[in-house]
C-alpha positions, -999 to 999 in steps of 0.1 A, spaced: 1 2 -2 32 24 14 52 15 -23 18 21 -44 9 57 -31 48 67 -31 48 54 -67 15 76 -77 35 104 -63 65 97 -79 45 98 -113 30 129 -103 58 147 -94 74 132 -131 46 142 -148 49 177 -135 84 181 -141 76 172 -175 50 205 -178 67 235 -191 60 273 -190 57 300 -217 44 328 -197 56 340 -160 17 344 -150 8 310 -158 39 304 -130 17 329 -107 -15 310 -109 3 276 -98 18 296 -71 -14 312 -58 -14 348 -71 -23 364 -38 -14 336 -13 -2 339 25 28 347 15 18 379 -5 -7 388 25 20 385 49 40 412 24 11 432 25 12 432 60 49 444 67 45 469 43 17 482 61 33 481 95 69 495 75 42 524 68 42 537 102 80 544 105 82 557 72 50 582 74 59 591 110 94 601 104 86 615 69 54 636 77 61 648 116 72 682 108 38 684 83 12 693 112 23 677 142 56 688 140 55 719 137 28 728 168 41 763 179 29 767 219 28 801 237 62 820 250 74 828 281 96 864 282 121 868 308 102 840 327 74 863 335 53 873 307 30 852 282 32 856 246 7 844 227 15 827 199 -15 842 178 -2 877 187 5 902 152 32 918 172 47 886 190 82 890 169 86 925 184 82 913 222 102 889 218 133 903 206 134 926 238 135 892 262 163 882 276 150 843 280 125 832 259 110 792 270 80 777 251 53 780 279 44 746 294 10 726 285 0 757 261 -1 726 237 -11 693 232 22 686 217 57 694 225 72 700 189 107 711 178 91 744 167 91 748 204 124 728 215 144 746 187 123 779 191 120 782 150 99 815 156 105 848 139 138 855 122 138 814 122 103 805 114 114 794 81 137 770 94 110 740 91 106 750 55 141 746 53 140 709 67 113 698 44 132 712 15 163 691 28 144 659 34 126 668 -3 163 663 -18 173 634 5 145 613 -7 149 621 -41 185 616 -41 171 579 -24 145 574 -51 171 575 -83 196 558 -62 172 527 -53 157 528 -87 189 524 -106 202 495 -78 168 478 -78 177 470 -117 210 463 -116 213 440 -85 176 433 -74 147 448 -58 160 437 -21 196 447 -26 202 469 4 162 465 13 171 451 49 201 473 58 178 505 46 151 498 66 177 492 99 196 526 88 159 539 92 150 528 121 189 539 136 188 574 124 152 577 138 166 572 170 198 594 163 169 623 158 159 623 201 195 635 205 194 665 181 205 695 201 197 718 177 173 725 143 206 717 120 216 679 142 176 667 133 179 681 99 214 659 93 196 627 110 163 634 89 184 637 54 203 607 58 171 587 72 151 605 41 180 589 15 174 553 29 138 559 30 141 568 -10 160 539 -15 133 515 4 103 530 -11 111 523 -43 124 485 -46 97 476 -20 69 492 -42 86 479 -73 87 440 -53 50 440 -42 36 447 -77 60 419 -89 49 395 -64 11 390 -79 -8 390 -112 -33 420 -128 -62 408 -105 -50 416 -69 -20 438 -79 -45 467 -66 -46 456 -31 -5 457 -22 -11 493 -42 -31 502 -15 -9 491 12 14 525 8 -13 546 18 -8 565 50 -47 554 66 -35 531 92 2 550 99 -16 584 105 -44 565 128 -7 550 144 10 581 146 -18 600 159 -20 577 189 17 579 195 16 618 192 -12 620 218 4 593 244 38 607 244 32 640 241 69 653 231 85 652 200 118 632 213 92 607 231 72 604 201 102 593 179 116 567 208 83 551 204 77 550 168 108 532 166 97 507 193 66 500 179 77 496 143 115 477 147 99 440 148 95 450 110 132 448 106 132 410 110 96 407 90 116 419 61 140 393 67 117 367 51 114 384 19 125 375 -12 136 388 -45 112 392 -71 111 359 -88 99 377 -122 132 400 -120 155 371 -117 134 349 -145 133 380 -167 172 385 -162 183 348 -170 186 340 -134 164 309 -135 181 290 -112 177 314 -82 141 323 -97 131 286 -92 141 286 -57 120 315 -48 91 301 -65 98 267 -45 96 287 -13 70 308 -18 49 275 -28 55 252 -4 35 247 25 47 270 54 32 297 24 8 296 0 7 258 6 1 247 -35 33 222 -27 40 229 -62 80 223 -76 96 234 -105 127 229 -121 149 250 -142 142 233 -172 99 242 -174 110 280 -169 136 276 -199 110 284 -228 101 321 -212 116 341 -227 141 365 -208 175 385 -216 206 366 -222 230 392 -221 226 415 -185 229 447 -193 222 478 -170 199 503 -178 198 541 -168 172 567 -168 178 573 -203 160 545 -213 129 556 -200 129 580 -231 148 557 -252 118 545 -274 86 562 -287 61 543 -265 83 550 -228 91 586 -242 51 597 -245 46 574 -211 75 587 -195 62 622 -200 26 616 -189 39 597 -163 56 627 -148 32 650 -157 6 631 -131 34 628 -104 41 662 -104 2 670 -104 -3 646 -75 25 663 -54 15 699 -57 -27 688 -48 -6 669 -15 9 701 -8 -20 726 -12 -37 702 15 -12 696 36 -6 739 39 -44 740 43 -56 718 71 -17 728 87 -38 763 94 -74 746 102 -73 757 135 -112 746 149 -93 710 157 -65 693 176 -35 688 148 -35 654 163 -74 650 157 -66 661 126 -37 638 118 -62 610 131 -89 617 111 -71 620 78 -55 586 83 -98 577 90 -108 590 57 -77 579 37 -94 544 42 -125 548 25 -116 552 -10 -87 526 -13 -113 496 -8 -138 516 -28 -114 509 -55 -104 475 -52 -139 463 -51 -146 486 -83 -114 472 -98 -120 434 -90 -160 430 -93 -161 453 -127 -145 450 -155 -155 483 -173 -139 503 -141 -105 501 -162 -75 522 -155 -81 550 -182 -114 553 -165 -99 556 -129 -73 583 -145 -105 603 -161 -129 601 -133 -104 608 -107 -86 638 -123 -126 651 -136 -138 647 -96 -102 664 -81 -108 692 -107 -144 701 -96 -138 699 -58 -112 727 -64 -135 744 -85 -155 747 -58 -131 758 -32 -116 785 -58 -150 797 -60 -159 797 -22 -122 815 -18 -129 839 -41 -164 845 -25 -145 858 8 -148 824 26 -121 821 51 -95 792 31 -93 776 70 -128 775 73 -151 743 70 -172 752 35 -138 750 18 -122 723 41 -149 697 28 -142 700 -8 -103 700 -5 -104 671 18 -124 655 -6 -103 661 -34 -72 653 -13 -83 622 -10 -92 610 -44 -55 626 -53 -38 606 -24 -59 575 -34 -75 565 -65 -51 588 -83 -18 575 -68 -31 542 -71 -34 549 -107 -3 559 -113 12 528 -99 -7 506 -117 0 523 -149 32 529 -143 38 487 -133 22 482 -165 36 503 -191 74 495 -182 95 464 -185 106 446 -156 140 454 -164 135 491 -161 105 490 -138 123 501 -104 143 530 -121 105 540 -136 92 541 -103 125 556 -89 123 585 -108 82 588 -107 88 592 -70 122 619 -74 93 639 -92 71 640 -61 103 653 -42 106 683 -63 71 686 -65 75 689 -29 101 713 -28 82 737 -58 50 731 -31 72 744 -4 88 773 -24 56 788 -38 34 786 -3 61 796 19 90 821 1 65 832 -29 49 859 -4 67 874 24 43 861 52 30 823 33 10 825 0 -22 814 19 -19 845 43 -17 867 18 -54 879 13 -50 891 -26 -30 863 -37 -44 831 -14 -67 823 -43 -34 816 -66 -26 788 -36 -58 770 -53 -57 782 -89 -21 764 -96 -32 730 -88 -64 730 -100 -46 741 -138 -23 716 -134 -54 693 -130 -70 704 -158 -39 704 -181 -30 666 -166 -68 657 -177 -66 672 -210 -33 655 -216 -43 625 -202 -78 621 -227 -50 624 -256 -22 598 -246 -32 576 -214 -36 543 -225 -58 514 -209 -36 492 -193 -57 466 -177 -58 430 -182 -31 436 -196 0 414 -190 35 429 -177 66 431 -204 99 417 -191 123 430 -217 132 462 -235 127 442 -268 91 428 -261 67 438 -288 38 422 -276 25 447 -257 -11 443 -260 -7 409 -244 -36 396 -222 -33 385 -190 -64 361 -190 -73 328 -171 -69 309 -201 -40 290 -181 -59 286 -151 -92 273 -170 -68 248 -191 -60 235 -163 -87 227 -142 -100 213 -177 -74 189 -180 -77 185 -140 -113 174 -143 -110 152 -175 -86 132 -152 -103 130 -127 -134 122 -145 -117 95 -170 -100 81 -132 -136 73 -119 -147 58 -153 -119 36 -154 -131 23 -114 -165 19 -120 -158 2 -153 -136 -21 -135 -159 -27 -107 -191 -37 -128 -171 -63 -152 -149 -79 -121 -164 -112 -122 -165 -113 -163 -133 -104 -166 -120 -130 -140 -141 -158 -162 -129 -148 -195 -89 -149 -178 -98 -185 -164 -109 -195 -199 -78 -184 -214 -57 -200 -193 -73 -235 -197 -73 -228 -232 -34 -223 -230 -31 -257 -211 -53 -276 -236 -27 -263 -266 1 -275 -243 -11 -310 -237 -14 -316 -275 27 -316 -277 34 -302 -315 16 -270 -332 28 -254 -363 41 -222 -361 15 -204 -379 -12 -216 -356 5 -208 -328 8 -171 -338 -23 -170 -350 -39 -184 -317 -14 -157 -295 -27 -126 -314 -60 -137 -311 -55 -141 -275 -42 -105 -268 -69 -92 -290 -94 -108 -267 -78 -98 -234 
């Protein structure tokens, strides 16, 4: 019995090794395109986003809260007083008034007010420049050496530099620590998003895409800020909470798609076999190098660069479209950030928490629409999200022109809706289109370049809102409306260009090589359907064979006994001529 089971399993394995694959999508179906391993990877990214968002967005709202001030240990100066700086410049000592705010920020610790009021913006610009550098480096390293190159080390470095921030004595110390943090964050952000997009197929790719939203991260950040009430304690507990993700990242595998595309077939087999193992997806399928050789891959390992994003007409047009989209996304986000920063009706910590809550809704809607409706295409999502953003900003412009306060509830509601669509639906569309329009060998470079455009947009936005007008663009009543006109104009331009240039990529398989010519190949469920059909056929044949064997068992035994008796009778005859023997043998075999 045991030997028969072993023999059948051995035969199954032999048949499995005889099967070959011509498309990587067939392999993903074999190992489950969204199994336990992909879920684990998504959980790790959601967890890591708490650390990443905590460092990157800290200064945007919570970290820039200004307290009231104590002059010469006696006089209290309210931070909203218009003549605040005139009073404070005559003070011998200045210190923040304890408990005047719900959070002790770096503005209070480093006294970044009056002549130093632009120091937070300098830190924001420096951090954006650092992440820009990291994005470009990470994009090239990810395509040259793999998505996991420096992946683990960068996450470890982010935690270390974030902890070092707590020891900063001046704003310049803080800037240096956060700049180092930003470079490593730029690298890991680009490599990780490319990695997760390649772990799964077109049907489920929107789920890991949604993991890069700062919804849960902002809620946790708000909770940490509320409990710690101090920026140094905030960074300590931020890293304490998220440090387990360092060990989780050790379980990440290199992208099997990148390994295949670059000709590292043996390593790709090892990764795929581990993902399919019972401890992960549980399909227990095993791959050999010979099975994957029919999949087209590059025979020469070439190091591509930023230049190759524009080296062909199709890439040139798409790169311009993606750059414009990402720049628009960034400017809309900056506008939203500066408005809610001055929203005095609610606590800054509560604003961050509510921002996270509102960000939860739209990604879920997008995922449901993408999976449930074929008519909800990438082009529909692109044009629809931009149209809604344009409508929201149009309402805001009308309200501000009608002398509504820019930080009133009337302005905040349409602005919030537009910003949530921008940060969720529009952002997710940019990521999806980038994944599908660029081949695997330059996909990480494409993401790195696009993220660098996002950081350039951040720099432009900070300059526009802070340095174009002396006291800030939103503070100038005559020019305030331009803070909303500029993003609205970019949204309309992107919408117009998208109508002309943006293709629909939903359902199309990913490209892997630069010379892939079948750019419109559809990633369908055909291989899966064929495998199911073959399995059903084999099961039916087995059941039919067993049924026939059971029904005719006695008849076959009688026939076999009759043939044996005839054999014995012929042996007793003695001499039988050869021709008769041959004829009888053939006849017997035919009867059997």
